[in-house]
C-alpha positions as a Python dict, from the first residue, in 0.01 Angstrom:
ca = {
    (1, 'M'): (0, 0, 0),
    (2, 'D'): (-123, -261, 274),
    (3, 'F'): (-337, -423, -16),
    (4, 'A'): (-80, -407, -258),
    (5, 'Y'): (195, -513, -34),
    (6, 'A'): (-17, -800, 87),
    (7, 'S'): (-141, -901, -284),
    (8, 'G'): (259, -949, -340),
    (9, 'V'): (263, -660, -604),
    (10, 'I'): (478, -463, -453),
    (11, 'D'): (818, -518, -212),
    (12, 'E'): (882, -336, 108),
    (13, 'R'): (1079, -90, -119),
    (14, 'G'): (751, -3, -290),
    (15, 'Y'): (549, 3, 6),
    (16, 'E'): (753, 280, 166),
    (17, 'A'): (762, 479, -129),
    (18, 'A'): (371, 440, -142),
    (19, 'K'): (330, 511, 249),
    (20, 'T'): (526, 851, 164),
    (21, 'K'): (293, 920, -125),
    (22, 'F'): (-36, 834, 97),
    (23, 'Q'): (73, 1007, 392),
    (24, 'H'): (97, 1369, 162),
    (25, 'C'): (-245, 1253, 40),
    (26, 'V'): (-416, 1249, 392),
    (27, 'Q'): (-237, 1541, 444),
    (28, 'L'): (-369, 1770, 161),
    (29, 'I'): (-717, 1652, 279),
    (30, 'E'): (-688, 1761, 607),
    (31, 'E'): (-540, 2095, 457),
    (32, 'G'): (-875, 2142, 286),
    (33, 'S'): (-652, 2118, -43),
    (34, 'L'): (-980, 1911, -181),
    (35, 'K'): (-896, 1925, -574),
    (36, 'E'): (-533, 1886, -531),
    (37, 'A'): (-573, 1589, -266),
    (38, 'E'): (-811, 1429, -547),
    (39, 'E'): (-556, 1487, -820),
    (40, 'F'): (-266, 1368, -594),
    (41, 'C'): (-458, 1058, -459),
    (42, 'E'): (-578, 923, -773),
    (43, 'D'): (-247, 981, -941),
    (44, 'S'): (-36, 797, -656),
    (45, 'V'): (-310, 514, -710),
    (46, 'R'): (-221, 503, -1033),
    (47, 'W'): (141, 512, -999),
    (48, 'L'): (141, 256, -744),
    (49, 'Y'): (12, -24, -983),
    (50, 'A'): (115, 133, -1340),
    (51, 'S'): (432, 343, -1313),
    (52, 'N'): (585, 190, -1035),
    (53, 'K'): (828, -91, -1176),
    (54, 'S'): (743, -327, -911),
    (55, 'A'): (387, -348, -980),
    (56, 'G'): (407, -409, -1331),
    (57, 'G'): (99, -219, -1465),
    (58, 'V'): (-159, -472, -1316),
    (59, 'F'): (-547, -386, -1351),
    (60, 'Y'): (-551, -260, -985),
    (61, 'Y'): (-968, -258, -1012),
    (62, 'D'): (-933, -644, -1043),
    (63, 'L'): (-602, -800, -997),
    (64, 'G'): (-764, -1141, -1076),
    (65, 'L'): (-791, -1017, -1458),
    (66, 'P'): (-515, -1066, -1682),
    (67, 'D'): (-659, -889, -1989),
    (68, 'A'): (-910, -592, -1899),
    (69, 'S'): (-960, -468, -2289),
    (70, 'F'): (-1322, -626, -2268),
    (71, 'L'): (-1421, -323, -2073),
    (72, 'D'): (-1381, -106, -2338),
    (73, 'R'): (-1610, -296, -2552),
    (74, 'I'): (-1869, -291, -2337),
    (75, 'T'): (-1851, 107, -2256),
    (76, 'D'): (-1895, 114, -2637),
    (77, 'Q'): (-2207, -83, -2650),
    (78, 'L'): (-2338, 121, -2368),
    (79, 'S'): (-2265, 442, -2562),
    (80, 'K'): (-2484, 352, -2844),
    (81, 'Y'): (-2726, 188, -2618),
    (82, 'L'): (-2786, 535, -2421),
    (83, 'N'): (-2729, 778, -2748),
    (84, 'S'): (-2990, 565, -2940),
    (85, 'A'): (-3319, 754, -3009),
    (86, 'P'): (-3508, 529, -2823),
    (87, 'T'): (-3334, 568, -2517),
    (88, 'R'): (-3289, 952, -2540),
    (89, 'E'): (-3674, 951, -2572),
    (90, 'A'): (-3737, 711, -2271),
    (91, 'L'): (-3504, 904, -2042),
    (92, 'H'): (-3604, 1265, -2164),
    (93, 'V'): (-3266, 1392, -2240),
    (94, 'G'): (-3336, 1551, -2555),
    (95, 'L'): (-3018, 1548, -2803),
    (96, 'R'): (-2773, 1517, -2503),
    (97, 'T'): (-2477, 1288, -2558),
    (98, 'W'): (-2375, 1026, -2294),
    (99, 'R'): (-1980, 994, -2285),
    (100, 'Q'): (-1784, 800, -2019),
    (101, 'S'): (-1672, 1071, -1780),
    (102, 'D'): (-1535, 870, -1460),
    (103, 'E'): (-1427, 1085, -1218),
    (104, 'T'): (-1370, 1384, -1445),
    (105, 'G'): (-1625, 1681, -1529),
    (106, 'P'): (-1859, 1915, -1331),
    (107, 'V'): (-2021, 1627, -1163),
    (108, 'A'): (-1747, 1498, -1024),
    (109, 'D'): (-1613, 1857, -945),
    (110, 'A'): (-1905, 1894, -736),
    (111, 'L'): (-1859, 1588, -575),
    (112, 'L'): (-1527, 1643, -412),
    (113, 'A'): (-1614, 1680, -60),
    (114, 'D'): (-1781, 1385, -43),
    (115, 'F'): (-1523, 1188, -189),
    (116, 'E'): (-1216, 1336, -3),
    (117, 'T'): (-1364, 1407, 345),
    (118, 'E'): (-1555, 1209, 588),
    (119, 'Q'): (-1913, 1384, 496),
    (120, 'G'): (-2015, 1003, 352),
    (121, 'M'): (-1939, 853, 653),
    (122, 'R'): (-2170, 1107, 836),
    (123, 'V'): (-2444, 1046, 588),
    (124, 'I'): (-2384, 657, 683),
    (125, 'E'): (-2421, 700, 1055),
    (126, 'A'): (-2740, 969, 1021),
    (127, 'L'): (-2909, 665, 792),
    (128, 'L'): (-2781, 387, 1092),
    (129, 'E'): (-2912, 591, 1366),
    (130, 'K'): (-3257, 598, 1201),
    (131, 'G'): (-3270, 245, 1161),
    (132, 'Y'): (-3223, 237, 807),
    (133, 'Q'): (-3020, -107, 684),
    (134, 'V'): (-2684, -37, 521),
    (135, 'V'): (-2508, -286, 353),
    (136, 'S'): (-2174, -248, 197),
    (137, 'Y'): (-2000, -514, -25),
    (138, 'N'): (-1631, -532, -192),
    (139, 'G'): (-1481, -786, -447),
    (140, 'V'): (-1152, -893, -226),
    (141, 'R'): (-944, -865, -584),
    (142, 'D'): (-989, -476, -564),
    (143, 'G'): (-690, -277, -531),
    (144, 'S'): (-825, 81, -527),
    (145, 'V'): (-905, 273, -296),
    (146, 'C'): (-1224, 115, -244),
    (147, 'N'): (-1035, -206, -143),
    (148, 'H'): (-1223, -421, 111),
    (149, 'L'): (-903, -372, 407),
    (150, 'G'): (-992, -4, 381),
    (151, 'N'): (-1377, -11, 375),
    (152, 'L'): (-1389, -247, 665),
    (153, 'L'): (-1179, 22, 843),
    (154, 'S'): (-1411, 263, 751),
    (155, 'L'): (-1740, 84, 863),
    (156, 'K'): (-1509, 6, 1168),
    (157, 'A'): (-1487, 376, 1242),
    (158, 'L'): (-1866, 486, 1226),
    (159, 'Q'): (-2011, 649, 1517),
    (160, 'W'): (-2307, 475, 1580),
    (161, 'P'): (-2501, 319, 1854),
    (162, 'G'): (-2390, -57, 1724),
    (163, 'R'): (-2022, 35, 1650),
    (164, 'S'): (-1904, -218, 1926),
    (165, 'A'): (-2161, -476, 1804),
    (166, 'F'): (-2025, -450, 1457),
    (167, 'A'): (-1646, -462, 1575),
    (168, 'D'): (-1699, -768, 1777),
    (169, 'A'): (-1931, -940, 1544),
    (170, 'A'): (-1736, -1256, 1356),
    (171, 'T'): (-1703, -1266, 1007),
    (172, 'E'): (-1884, -1594, 852),
    (173, 'P'): (-1840, -1780, 572),
    (174, 'W'): (-2130, -1700, 297),
    (175, 'R'): (-2291, -1950, 38),
    (176, 'P'): (-2586, -1800, -123),
    (177, 'L'): (-2575, -2053, -390),
    (178, 'G'): (-2435, -2334, -184),
    (179, 'Q'): (-2070, -2276, -278),
    (180, 'L'): (-1829, -2046, -68),
    (181, 'A'): (-1908, -1719, -228),
    (182, 'G'): (-1760, -1501, 30),
    (183, 'Y'): (-1770, -1354, 378),
    (184, 'K'): (-2018, -1156, 550),
    (185, 'R'): (-2024, -978, 884),
    (186, 'S'): (-2336, -823, 1037),
    (187, 'A'): (-2454, -625, 1318),
    (188, 'H'): (-2790, -504, 1243),
    (189, 'P'): (-2860, -262, 1074),
    (190, 'L'): (-2505, -299, 921),
    (191, 'S'): (-2367, -558, 720),
    (192, 'Y'): (-2058, -587, 531),
    (193, 'Y'): (-2004, -835, 219),
    (194, 'T'): (-1665, -927, 94),
    (195, 'V'): (-1679, -1128, -235),
    (196, 'L'): (-1449, -1393, -382),
    (197, 'Y'): (-1335, -1404, -716),
    (198, 'T'): (-1366, -1052, -853),
    (199, 'G'): (-1262, -710, -759),
    (200, 'H'): (-1403, -333, -798),
    (201, 'L'): (-1646, -514, -1096),
    (202, 'V'): (-1885, -724, -902),
    (203, 'P'): (-2157, -778, -1110),
    (204, 'M'): (-2013, -774, -1394),
    (205, 'I'): (-1749, -1040, -1320),
    (206, 'V'): (-1978, -1278, -1088),
    (207, 'P'): (-2333, -1179, -1188),
    (208, 'D'): (-2538, -1492, -992),
    (209, 'V'): (-2334, -1402, -739),
    (210, 'A'): (-2433, -1008, -720),
    (211, 'R'): (-2779, -1083, -813),
    (212, 'A'): (-2798, -1342, -499),
    (213, 'L'): (-2653, -1086, -311),
    (214, 'I'): (-2925, -821, -424),
    (215, 'G'): (-3154, -1084, -392),
    (216, 'E'): (-3079, -1177, -5),
    (217, 'I'): (-3073, -811, 108),
    (218, 'V'): (-3406, -711, -61),
    (219, 'G'): (-3565, -1045, 69),
    (220, 'V'): (-3526, -989, 446),
    (221, 'A'): (-3503, -589, 424),
    (222, 'T'): (-3789, -338, 493),
    (223, 'P'): (-3809, -88, 236),
    (224, 'S'): (-3586, 159, 389),
    (225, 'S'): (-3273, 9, 296),
    (226, 'V'): (-2926, 138, 153),
    (227, 'I'): (-2636, -68, -46),
    (228, 'V'): (-2315, 91, -93),
}
């Protein structure tokens, strides 16, 4: 709700209503009701942007996109490619059919504990302690639960030897292609990029910047690197 309010898509009343919902979301997680939490929390995000009269139904994965219908066309093309005979043969999947199943189905159910608890953070902490380079990035227009405000708070909460160094590190302008493309905060081996002019779909909306980001990471990293 902090992101939505700061972005101007909800007012004070919407903020307080959302605050009540997300407090209940946290309560469900802390109680260990992970399936109920996943459903309630995701529904709360959809309510915040789609059902809430204040927000008016914006595309919360990228508040800068007035029309996201092109994603359906891309999904259709992806389905045709993945279900084509040559692709099936190359992937050794037999006659299995690919379909869009974002956050639904057996794989999503098996990952509920990772979605709704701090297990993912424990994995990142272990990687950092072993010296792996970890890079996280966000598009600044992403209003989902993966927004840049929440991710920065999560990274600052990681328990590892460089925690204080990362918290004290300055966020600097990032210009991989000459023009300002975003910002970077780094305390080796942890780096965090926030990317301008895009939201959740960074490689799709700003592909040149995404390519430059990957190139920068791979170019300076050891073979043991993780991008999240």
